[in-house]
mmCIF file of the N, C-alpha and C atoms, coordinates in Angstrom:
data_MODEL
# 
_entry.id   MODEL 
# 
loop_
_atom_site.group_PDB 
_atom_site.id 
_atom_site.type_symbol 
_atom_site.label_atom_id 
_atom_site.label_alt_id 
_atom_site.label_comp_id 
_atom_site.label_asym_id 
_atom_site.label_entity_id 
_atom_site.label_seq_id 
_atom_site.pdbx_PDB_ins_code 
_atom_site.Cartn_x 
_atom_site.Cartn_y 
_atom_site.Cartn_z 
_atom_site.occupancy 
_atom_site.B_iso_or_equiv 
_atom_site.pdbx_formal_charge 
_atom_site.auth_seq_id 
_atom_site.auth_comp_id 
_atom_site.auth_asym_id 
_atom_site.auth_atom_id 
_atom_site.pdbx_PDB_model_num 
ATOM 1   N N  . MET A 1 1  ? 13.922  3.369   -10.545 1.00 0.00 ? 1  MET A N  1 
ATOM 2   C CA . MET A 1 1  ? 15.081  2.627   -10.380 1.00 0.00 ? 1  MET A CA 1 
ATOM 3   C C  . MET A 1 1  ? 14.984  1.279   -11.296 1.00 0.00 ? 1  MET A C  1 
ATOM 4   N N  . ARG A 1 2  ? 15.411  1.524   -12.469 1.00 0.00 ? 2  ARG A N  1 
ATOM 5   C CA . ARG A 1 2  ? 15.341  0.490   -13.502 1.00 0.00 ? 2  ARG A CA 1 
ATOM 6   C C  . ARG A 1 2  ? 16.338  -0.696  -13.101 1.00 0.00 ? 2  ARG A C  1 
ATOM 7   N N  . GLY A 1 3  ? 15.829  -1.865  -13.342 1.00 0.00 ? 3  GLY A N  1 
ATOM 8   C CA . GLY A 1 3  ? 16.658  -3.054  -13.094 1.00 0.00 ? 3  GLY A CA 1 
ATOM 9   C C  . GLY A 1 3  ? 16.598  -3.535  -11.634 1.00 0.00 ? 3  GLY A C  1 
ATOM 10  N N  . ILE A 1 4  ? 15.785  -2.805  -10.798 1.00 0.00 ? 4  ILE A N  1 
ATOM 11  C CA . ILE A 1 4  ? 15.734  -3.233  -9.397  1.00 0.00 ? 4  ILE A CA 1 
ATOM 12  C C  . ILE A 1 4  ? 14.352  -3.868  -9.163  1.00 0.00 ? 4  ILE A C  1 
ATOM 13  N N  . SER A 1 5  ? 14.212  -5.104  -8.812  1.00 0.00 ? 5  SER A N  1 
ATOM 14  C CA . SER A 1 5  ? 12.913  -5.640  -8.497  1.00 0.00 ? 5  SER A CA 1 
ATOM 15  C C  . SER A 1 5  ? 13.052  -6.508  -7.216  1.00 0.00 ? 5  SER A C  1 
ATOM 16  N N  . ARG A 1 6  ? 11.976  -6.478  -6.451  1.00 0.00 ? 6  ARG A N  1 
ATOM 17  C CA . ARG A 1 6  ? 11.835  -7.294  -5.245  1.00 0.00 ? 6  ARG A CA 1 
ATOM 18  C C  . ARG A 1 6  ? 10.494  -7.842  -5.198  1.00 0.00 ? 6  ARG A C  1 
ATOM 19  N N  . ASP A 1 7  ? 10.253  -8.855  -4.395  1.00 0.00 ? 7  ASP A N  1 
ATOM 20  C CA . ASP A 1 7  ? 8.971   -9.466  -4.364  1.00 0.00 ? 7  ASP A CA 1 
ATOM 21  C C  . ASP A 1 7  ? 8.275   -9.005  -3.083  1.00 0.00 ? 7  ASP A C  1 
ATOM 22  N N  . SER A 1 8  ? 6.942   -8.801  -3.216  1.00 0.00 ? 8  SER A N  1 
ATOM 23  C CA . SER A 1 8  ? 6.018   -8.526  -2.059  1.00 0.00 ? 8  SER A CA 1 
ATOM 24  C C  . SER A 1 8  ? 4.701   -9.109  -2.439  1.00 0.00 ? 8  SER A C  1 
ATOM 25  N N  . PHE A 1 9  ? 3.820   -9.239  -1.372  1.00 0.00 ? 9  PHE A N  1 
ATOM 26  C CA . PHE A 1 9  ? 2.509   -9.757  -1.476  1.00 0.00 ? 9  PHE A CA 1 
ATOM 27  C C  . PHE A 1 9  ? 1.596   -8.650  -0.920  1.00 0.00 ? 9  PHE A C  1 
ATOM 28  N N  . VAL A 1 10 ? 0.580   -8.278  -1.740  1.00 0.00 ? 10 VAL A N  1 
ATOM 29  C CA . VAL A 1 10 ? -0.420  -7.263  -1.252  1.00 0.00 ? 10 VAL A CA 1 
ATOM 30  C C  . VAL A 1 10 ? -1.704  -7.872  -1.292  1.00 0.00 ? 10 VAL A C  1 
ATOM 31  N N  . LYS A 1 11 ? -2.473  -7.675  -0.148  1.00 0.00 ? 11 LYS A N  1 
ATOM 32  C CA . LYS A 1 11 ? -3.843  -8.314  0.004   1.00 0.00 ? 11 LYS A CA 1 
ATOM 33  C C  . LYS A 1 11 ? -4.831  -7.114  0.350   1.00 0.00 ? 11 LYS A C  1 
ATOM 34  N N  . PHE A 1 12 ? -5.927  -7.050  -0.347  1.00 0.00 ? 12 PHE A N  1 
ATOM 35  C CA . PHE A 1 12 ? -6.956  -6.072  -0.060  1.00 0.00 ? 12 PHE A CA 1 
ATOM 36  C C  . PHE A 1 12 ? -8.193  -6.875  0.425   1.00 0.00 ? 12 PHE A C  1 
ATOM 37  N N  . GLU A 1 13 ? -8.650  -6.521  1.659   1.00 0.00 ? 13 GLU A N  1 
ATOM 38  C CA . GLU A 1 13 ? -9.904  -7.145  2.194   1.00 0.00 ? 13 GLU A CA 1 
ATOM 39  C C  . GLU A 1 13 ? -10.962 -6.111  2.405   1.00 0.00 ? 13 GLU A C  1 
ATOM 40  N N  . LEU A 1 14 ? -12.103 -6.270  1.914   1.00 0.00 ? 14 LEU A N  1 
ATOM 41  C CA . LEU A 1 14 ? -13.292 -5.460  2.172   1.00 0.00 ? 14 LEU A CA 1 
ATOM 42  C C  . LEU A 1 14 ? -14.220 -6.182  3.118   1.00 0.00 ? 14 LEU A C  1 
ATOM 43  N N  . PHE A 1 15 ? -14.719 -5.564  4.122   1.00 0.00 ? 15 PHE A N  1 
ATOM 44  C CA . PHE A 1 15 ? -15.634 -6.202  5.005   1.00 0.00 ? 15 PHE A CA 1 
ATOM 45  C C  . PHE A 1 15 ? -16.499 -5.082  5.678   1.00 0.00 ? 15 PHE A C  1 
ATOM 46  N N  . GLU A 1 16 ? -17.543 -5.584  6.298   1.00 0.00 ? 16 GLU A N  1 
ATOM 47  C CA . GLU A 1 16 ? -18.484 -4.638  6.909   1.00 0.00 ? 16 GLU A CA 1 
ATOM 48  C C  . GLU A 1 16 ? -18.273 -4.738  8.510   1.00 0.00 ? 16 GLU A C  1 
ATOM 49  N N  . GLU A 1 17 ? -18.220 -3.583  9.059   1.00 0.00 ? 17 GLU A N  1 
ATOM 50  C CA . GLU A 1 17 ? -18.083 -3.556  10.546  1.00 0.00 ? 17 GLU A CA 1 
ATOM 51  C C  . GLU A 1 17 ? -18.881 -2.349  11.092  1.00 0.00 ? 17 GLU A C  1 
ATOM 52  N N  . ASN A 1 18 ? -19.844 -2.613  11.989  1.00 0.00 ? 18 ASN A N  1 
ATOM 53  C CA . ASN A 1 18 ? -20.696 -1.505  12.443  1.00 0.00 ? 18 ASN A CA 1 
ATOM 54  C C  . ASN A 1 18 ? -21.457 -0.797  11.433  1.00 0.00 ? 18 ASN A C  1 
ATOM 55  N N  . LYS A 1 19 ? -21.909 -1.540  10.453  1.00 0.00 ? 19 LYS A N  1 
ATOM 56  C CA . LYS A 1 19 ? -22.613 -0.964  9.285   1.00 0.00 ? 19 LYS A CA 1 
ATOM 57  C C  . LYS A 1 19 ? -21.826 -0.026  8.439   1.00 0.00 ? 19 LYS A C  1 
ATOM 58  N N  . MET A 1 20 ? -20.513 -0.151  8.489   1.00 0.00 ? 20 MET A N  1 
ATOM 59  C CA . MET A 1 20 ? -19.628 0.667   7.616   1.00 0.00 ? 20 MET A CA 1 
ATOM 60  C C  . MET A 1 20 ? -18.765 -0.290  6.883   1.00 0.00 ? 20 MET A C  1 
ATOM 61  N N  . LYS A 1 21 ? -18.347 0.078   5.648   1.00 0.00 ? 21 LYS A N  1 
ATOM 62  C CA . LYS A 1 21 ? -17.414 -0.766  4.836   1.00 0.00 ? 21 LYS A CA 1 
ATOM 63  C C  . LYS A 1 21 ? -16.044 -0.496  5.261   1.00 0.00 ? 21 LYS A C  1 
ATOM 64  N N  . LYS A 1 22 ? -15.195 -1.428  5.456   1.00 0.00 ? 22 LYS A N  1 
ATOM 65  C CA . LYS A 1 22 ? -13.773 -1.325  5.895   1.00 0.00 ? 22 LYS A CA 1 
ATOM 66  C C  . LYS A 1 22 ? -12.891 -1.927  4.806   1.00 0.00 ? 22 LYS A C  1 
ATOM 67  N N  . LEU A 1 23 ? -11.787 -1.350  4.721   1.00 0.00 ? 23 LEU A N  1 
ATOM 68  C CA . LEU A 1 23 ? -10.716 -1.866  3.864   1.00 0.00 ? 23 LEU A CA 1 
ATOM 69  C C  . LEU A 1 23 ? -9.518  -2.180  4.624   1.00 0.00 ? 23 LEU A C  1 
ATOM 70  N N  . ARG A 1 24 ? -8.983  -3.453  4.525   1.00 0.00 ? 24 ARG A N  1 
ATOM 71  C CA . ARG A 1 24 ? -7.763  -3.770  5.216   1.00 0.00 ? 24 ARG A CA 1 
ATOM 72  C C  . ARG A 1 24 ? -6.739  -4.021  4.148   1.00 0.00 ? 24 ARG A C  1 
ATOM 73  N N  . LEU A 1 25 ? -5.646  -3.347  4.201   1.00 0.00 ? 25 LEU A N  1 
ATOM 74  C CA . LEU A 1 25 ? -4.600  -3.607  3.255   1.00 0.00 ? 25 LEU A CA 1 
ATOM 75  C C  . LEU A 1 25 ? -3.398  -4.210  4.022   1.00 0.00 ? 25 LEU A C  1 
ATOM 76  N N  . THR A 1 26 ? -2.875  -5.326  3.464   1.00 0.00 ? 26 THR A N  1 
ATOM 77  C CA . THR A 1 26 ? -1.768  -5.950  4.062   1.00 0.00 ? 26 THR A CA 1 
ATOM 78  C C  . THR A 1 26 ? -0.633  -6.030  2.969   1.00 0.00 ? 26 THR A C  1 
ATOM 79  N N  . HIS A 1 27 ? 0.519   -5.483  3.236   1.00 0.00 ? 27 HIS A N  1 
ATOM 80  C CA . HIS A 1 27 ? 1.641   -5.516  2.362   1.00 0.00 ? 27 HIS A CA 1 
ATOM 81  C C  . HIS A 1 27 ? 2.785   -6.284  3.064   1.00 0.00 ? 27 HIS A C  1 
ATOM 82  N N  . GLN A 1 28 ? 3.036   -7.487  2.566   1.00 0.00 ? 28 GLN A N  1 
ATOM 83  C CA . GLN A 1 28 ? 4.083   -8.333  3.102   1.00 0.00 ? 28 GLN A CA 1 
ATOM 84  C C  . GLN A 1 28 ? 5.296   -8.310  2.156   1.00 0.00 ? 28 GLN A C  1 
ATOM 85  N N  . VAL A 1 29 ? 6.394   -7.841  2.678   1.00 0.00 ? 29 VAL A N  1 
ATOM 86  C CA . VAL A 1 29 ? 7.567   -7.807  1.862   1.00 0.00 ? 29 VAL A CA 1 
ATOM 87  C C  . VAL A 1 29 ? 8.243   -9.157  1.922   1.00 0.00 ? 29 VAL A C  1 
ATOM 88  N N  . LEU A 1 30 ? 8.554   -9.809  0.767   1.00 0.00 ? 30 LEU A N  1 
ATOM 89  C CA . LEU A 1 30 ? 9.126   -11.095 0.709   1.00 0.00 ? 30 LEU A CA 1 
ATOM 90  C C  . LEU A 1 30 ? 10.636  -11.026 0.540   1.00 0.00 ? 30 LEU A C  1 
ATOM 91  N N  . GLU A 1 31 ? 11.051  -9.968  -0.118  1.00 0.00 ? 31 GLU A N  1 
ATOM 92  C CA . GLU A 1 31 ? 12.532  -9.733  -0.289  1.00 0.00 ? 31 GLU A CA 1 
ATOM 93  C C  . GLU A 1 31 ? 12.754  -8.250  -0.230  1.00 0.00 ? 31 GLU A C  1 
ATOM 94  N N  . TYR A 1 32 ? 13.583  -7.888  0.711   1.00 0.00 ? 32 TYR A N  1 
ATOM 95  C CA . TYR A 1 32 ? 13.837  -6.459  1.023   1.00 0.00 ? 32 TYR A CA 1 
ATOM 96  C C  . TYR A 1 32 ? 14.862  -5.819  0.072   1.00 0.00 ? 32 TYR A C  1 
ATOM 97  N N  . PHE A 1 33 ? 14.798  -4.539  -0.129  1.00 0.00 ? 33 PHE A N  1 
ATOM 98  C CA . PHE A 1 33 ? 15.740  -3.773  -0.943  1.00 0.00 ? 33 PHE A CA 1 
ATOM 99  C C  . PHE A 1 33 ? 17.055  -3.549  -0.085  1.00 0.00 ? 33 PHE A C  1 
ATOM 100 N N  . PRO A 1 34 ? 18.121  -3.409  -0.795  1.00 0.00 ? 34 PRO A N  1 
ATOM 101 C CA . PRO A 1 34 ? 19.359  -3.137  -0.112  1.00 0.00 ? 34 PRO A CA 1 
ATOM 102 C C  . PRO A 1 34 ? 19.261  -1.671  0.501   1.00 0.00 ? 34 PRO A C  1 
ATOM 103 N N  . ASP A 1 35 ? 19.984  -1.529  1.627   1.00 0.00 ? 35 ASP A N  1 
ATOM 104 C CA . ASP A 1 35 ? 19.989  -0.242  2.392   1.00 0.00 ? 35 ASP A CA 1 
ATOM 105 C C  . ASP A 1 35 ? 20.414  0.964   1.436   1.00 0.00 ? 35 ASP A C  1 
ATOM 106 N N  . GLU A 1 36 ? 21.199  0.687   0.406   1.00 0.00 ? 36 GLU A N  1 
ATOM 107 C CA . GLU A 1 36 ? 21.624  1.850   -0.420  1.00 0.00 ? 36 GLU A CA 1 
ATOM 108 C C  . GLU A 1 36 ? 20.479  2.470   -1.230  1.00 0.00 ? 36 GLU A C  1 
ATOM 109 N N  . PHE A 1 37 ? 19.221  1.992   -1.062  1.00 0.00 ? 37 PHE A N  1 
ATOM 110 C CA . PHE A 1 37 ? 18.098  2.540   -1.815  1.00 0.00 ? 37 PHE A CA 1 
ATOM 111 C C  . PHE A 1 37 ? 17.083  3.047   -0.716  1.00 0.00 ? 37 PHE A C  1 
ATOM 112 N N  . PRO A 1 38 ? 17.322  4.216   -0.081  1.00 0.00 ? 38 PRO A N  1 
ATOM 113 C CA . PRO A 1 38 ? 16.473  4.642   0.973   1.00 0.00 ? 38 PRO A CA 1 
ATOM 114 C C  . PRO A 1 38 ? 15.037  4.925   0.530   1.00 0.00 ? 38 PRO A C  1 
ATOM 115 N N  . GLU A 1 39 ? 14.828  5.157   -0.720  1.00 0.00 ? 39 GLU A N  1 
ATOM 116 C CA . GLU A 1 39 ? 13.430  5.395   -1.185  1.00 0.00 ? 39 GLU A CA 1 
ATOM 117 C C  . GLU A 1 39 ? 12.600  4.255   -1.054  1.00 0.00 ? 39 GLU A C  1 
ATOM 118 N N  . PHE A 1 40 ? 13.181  3.049   -0.840  1.00 0.00 ? 40 PHE A N  1 
ATOM 119 C CA . PHE A 1 40 ? 12.404  1.793   -0.674  1.00 0.00 ? 40 PHE A CA 1 
ATOM 120 C C  . PHE A 1 40 ? 12.369  1.290   0.734   1.00 0.00 ? 40 PHE A C  1 
ATOM 121 N N  . ASN A 1 41 ? 12.522  2.156   1.744   1.00 0.00 ? 41 ASN A N  1 
ATOM 122 C CA . ASN A 1 41 ? 12.464  1.770   3.092   1.00 0.00 ? 41 ASN A CA 1 
ATOM 123 C C  . ASN A 1 41 ? 11.013  1.612   3.548   1.00 0.00 ? 41 ASN A C  1 
ATOM 124 N N  . GLY A 1 42 ? 10.778  1.093   4.708   1.00 0.00 ? 42 GLY A N  1 
ATOM 125 C CA . GLY A 1 42 ? 9.466   0.865   5.203   1.00 0.00 ? 42 GLY A CA 1 
ATOM 126 C C  . GLY A 1 42 ? 8.633   2.105   5.312   1.00 0.00 ? 42 GLY A C  1 
ATOM 127 N N  . GLU A 1 43 ? 9.262   3.126   5.794   1.00 0.00 ? 43 GLU A N  1 
ATOM 128 C CA . GLU A 1 43 ? 8.509   4.412   5.977   1.00 0.00 ? 43 GLU A CA 1 
ATOM 129 C C  . GLU A 1 43 ? 7.955   4.970   4.609   1.00 0.00 ? 43 GLU A C  1 
ATOM 130 N N  . SER A 1 44 ? 8.757   4.750   3.566   1.00 0.00 ? 44 SER A N  1 
ATOM 131 C CA . SER A 1 44 ? 8.357   5.168   2.221   1.00 0.00 ? 44 SER A CA 1 
ATOM 132 C C  . SER A 1 44 ? 7.133   4.425   1.765   1.00 0.00 ? 44 SER A C  1 
ATOM 133 N N  . PHE A 1 45 ? 7.113   3.043   2.016   1.00 0.00 ? 45 PHE A N  1 
ATOM 134 C CA . PHE A 1 45 ? 5.975   2.273   1.657   1.00 0.00 ? 45 PHE A CA 1 
ATOM 135 C C  . PHE A 1 45 ? 4.671   2.685   2.395   1.00 0.00 ? 45 PHE A C  1 
ATOM 136 N N  . VAL A 1 46 ? 4.889   2.984   3.644   1.00 0.00 ? 46 VAL A N  1 
ATOM 137 C CA . VAL A 1 46 ? 3.713   3.393   4.521   1.00 0.00 ? 46 VAL A CA 1 
ATOM 138 C C  . VAL A 1 46 ? 3.167   4.775   3.862   1.00 0.00 ? 46 VAL A C  1 
ATOM 139 N N  . GLU A 1 47 ? 3.997   5.664   3.568   1.00 0.00 ? 47 GLU A N  1 
ATOM 140 C CA . GLU A 1 47 ? 3.651   6.992   2.996   1.00 0.00 ? 47 GLU A CA 1 
ATOM 141 C C  . GLU A 1 47 ? 2.948   6.684   1.639   1.00 0.00 ? 47 GLU A C  1 
ATOM 142 N N  . GLY A 1 48 ? 3.424   5.842   0.858   1.00 0.00 ? 48 GLY A N  1 
ATOM 143 C CA . GLY A 1 48 ? 2.802   5.541   -0.412  1.00 0.00 ? 48 GLY A CA 1 
ATOM 144 C C  . GLY A 1 48 ? 1.403   4.929   -0.303  1.00 0.00 ? 48 GLY A C  1 
ATOM 145 N N  . TRP A 1 49 ? 1.353   3.942   0.541   1.00 0.00 ? 49 TRP A N  1 
ATOM 146 C CA . TRP A 1 49 ? -0.023  3.373   0.731   1.00 0.00 ? 49 TRP A CA 1 
ATOM 147 C C  . TRP A 1 49 ? -0.985  4.260   1.380   1.00 0.00 ? 49 TRP A C  1 
ATOM 148 N N  . THR A 1 50 ? -0.513  5.120   2.262   1.00 0.00 ? 50 THR A N  1 
ATOM 149 C CA . THR A 1 50 ? -1.412  6.106   2.953   1.00 0.00 ? 50 THR A CA 1 
ATOM 150 C C  . THR A 1 50 ? -1.880  7.033   1.891   1.00 0.00 ? 50 THR A C  1 
ATOM 151 N N  . PHE A 1 51 ? -1.119  7.539   0.994   1.00 0.00 ? 51 PHE A N  1 
ATOM 152 C CA . PHE A 1 51 ? -1.536  8.413   -0.141  1.00 0.00 ? 51 PHE A CA 1 
ATOM 153 C C  . PHE A 1 51 ? -2.551  7.707   -0.977  1.00 0.00 ? 51 PHE A C  1 
ATOM 154 N N  . PHE A 1 52 ? -2.205  6.479   -1.350  1.00 0.00 ? 52 PHE A N  1 
ATOM 155 C CA . PHE A 1 52 ? -3.075  5.709   -2.281  1.00 0.00 ? 52 PHE A CA 1 
ATOM 156 C C  . PHE A 1 52 ? -4.440  5.524   -1.641  1.00 0.00 ? 52 PHE A C  1 
ATOM 157 N N  . ILE A 1 53 ? -4.527  5.114   -0.334  1.00 0.00 ? 53 ILE A N  1 
ATOM 158 C CA . ILE A 1 53 ? -5.785  4.767   0.286   1.00 0.00 ? 53 ILE A CA 1 
ATOM 159 C C  . ILE A 1 53 ? -6.593  6.132   0.657   1.00 0.00 ? 53 ILE A C  1 
ATOM 160 N N  . LYS A 1 54 ? -5.832  7.002   1.366   1.00 0.00 ? 54 LYS A N  1 
ATOM 161 C CA . LYS A 1 54 ? -6.576  8.204   1.897   1.00 0.00 ? 54 LYS A CA 1 
ATOM 162 C C  . LYS A 1 54 ? -6.796  9.291   0.863   1.00 0.00 ? 54 LYS A C  1 
ATOM 163 N N  . ILE A 1 55 ? -6.159  9.309   -0.233  1.00 0.00 ? 55 ILE A N  1 
ATOM 164 C CA . ILE A 1 55 ? -6.306  10.376  -1.234  1.00 0.00 ? 55 ILE A CA 1 
ATOM 165 C C  . ILE A 1 55 ? -6.826  9.822   -2.507  1.00 0.00 ? 55 ILE A C  1 
ATOM 166 N N  . SER A 1 56 ? -6.018  9.049   -3.197  1.00 0.00 ? 56 SER A N  1 
ATOM 167 C CA . SER A 1 56 ? -6.337  8.560   -4.543  1.00 0.00 ? 56 SER A CA 1 
ATOM 168 C C  . SER A 1 56 ? -7.615  7.658   -4.597  1.00 0.00 ? 56 SER A C  1 
ATOM 169 N N  . LEU A 1 57 ? -7.653  6.687   -3.694  1.00 0.00 ? 57 LEU A N  1 
ATOM 170 C CA . LEU A 1 57 ? -8.865  5.773   -3.725  1.00 0.00 ? 57 LEU A CA 1 
ATOM 171 C C  . LEU A 1 57 ? -9.989  6.508   -3.238  1.00 0.00 ? 57 LEU A C  1 
ATOM 172 N N  . LYS A 1 58 ? -9.915  7.350   -2.245  1.00 0.00 ? 58 LYS A N  1 
ATOM 173 C CA . LYS A 1 58 ? -11.031 8.145   -1.765  1.00 0.00 ? 58 LYS A CA 1 
ATOM 174 C C  . LYS A 1 58 ? -11.618 9.037   -2.867  1.00 0.00 ? 58 LYS A C  1 
ATOM 175 N N  . GLU A 1 59 ? -10.698 9.734   -3.612  1.00 0.00 ? 59 GLU A N  1 
ATOM 176 C CA . GLU A 1 59 ? -11.200 10.583  -4.707  1.00 0.00 ? 59 GLU A CA 1 
ATOM 177 C C  . GLU A 1 59 ? -11.869 9.771   -5.788  1.00 0.00 ? 59 GLU A C  1 
ATOM 178 N N  . PHE A 1 60 ? -11.239 8.593   -6.089  1.00 0.00 ? 60 PHE A N  1 
ATOM 179 C CA . PHE A 1 60 ? -11.877 7.746   -7.155  1.00 0.00 ? 60 PHE A CA 1 
ATOM 180 C C  . PHE A 1 60 ? -13.253 7.291   -6.793  1.00 0.00 ? 60 PHE A C  1 
ATOM 181 N N  . LEU A 1 61 ? -13.424 6.894   -5.499  1.00 0.00 ? 61 LEU A N  1 
ATOM 182 C CA . LEU A 1 61 ? -14.722 6.384   -5.080  1.00 0.00 ? 61 LEU A CA 1 
ATOM 183 C C  . LEU A 1 61 ? -15.793 7.457   -5.031  1.00 0.00 ? 61 LEU A C  1 
ATOM 184 N N  . GLU A 1 62 ? -15.343 8.686   -4.660  1.00 0.00 ? 62 GLU A N  1 
ATOM 185 C CA . GLU A 1 62 ? -16.284 9.711   -4.543  1.00 0.00 ? 62 GLU A CA 1 
ATOM 186 C C  . GLU A 1 62 ? -16.841 10.119  -5.906  1.00 0.00 ? 62 GLU A C  1 
ATOM 187 N N  . LYS A 1 63 ? -16.149 9.896   -6.984  1.00 0.00 ? 63 LYS A N  1 
ATOM 188 C CA . LYS A 1 63 ? -16.636 10.221  -8.248  1.00 0.00 ? 63 LYS A CA 1 
ATOM 189 C C  . LYS A 1 63 ? -17.619 9.225   -8.785  1.00 0.00 ? 63 LYS A C  1 
ATOM 190 N N  . LYS A 1 64 ? -17.657 8.038   -8.259  1.00 0.00 ? 64 LYS A N  1 
ATOM 191 C CA . LYS A 1 64 ? -18.649 6.975   -8.659  1.00 0.00 ? 64 LYS A CA 1 
ATOM 192 C C  . LYS A 1 64 ? -20.035 7.279   -8.207  1.00 0.00 ? 64 LYS A C  1 
# 
């Protein structure tokens, strides 16, 4: 979607819990997209971050 931009804040936190490394991702939307762009709804962002964390990042770290 060329020409469409909105602001958000993304924070990654790494910490140890029960001798395991944990990643906490916080995505705070500062300005929402208009309703006429359903590909930018909250569910879409959840699906995107889930793919990034559970698949892409996992595969990247396993190669290290």
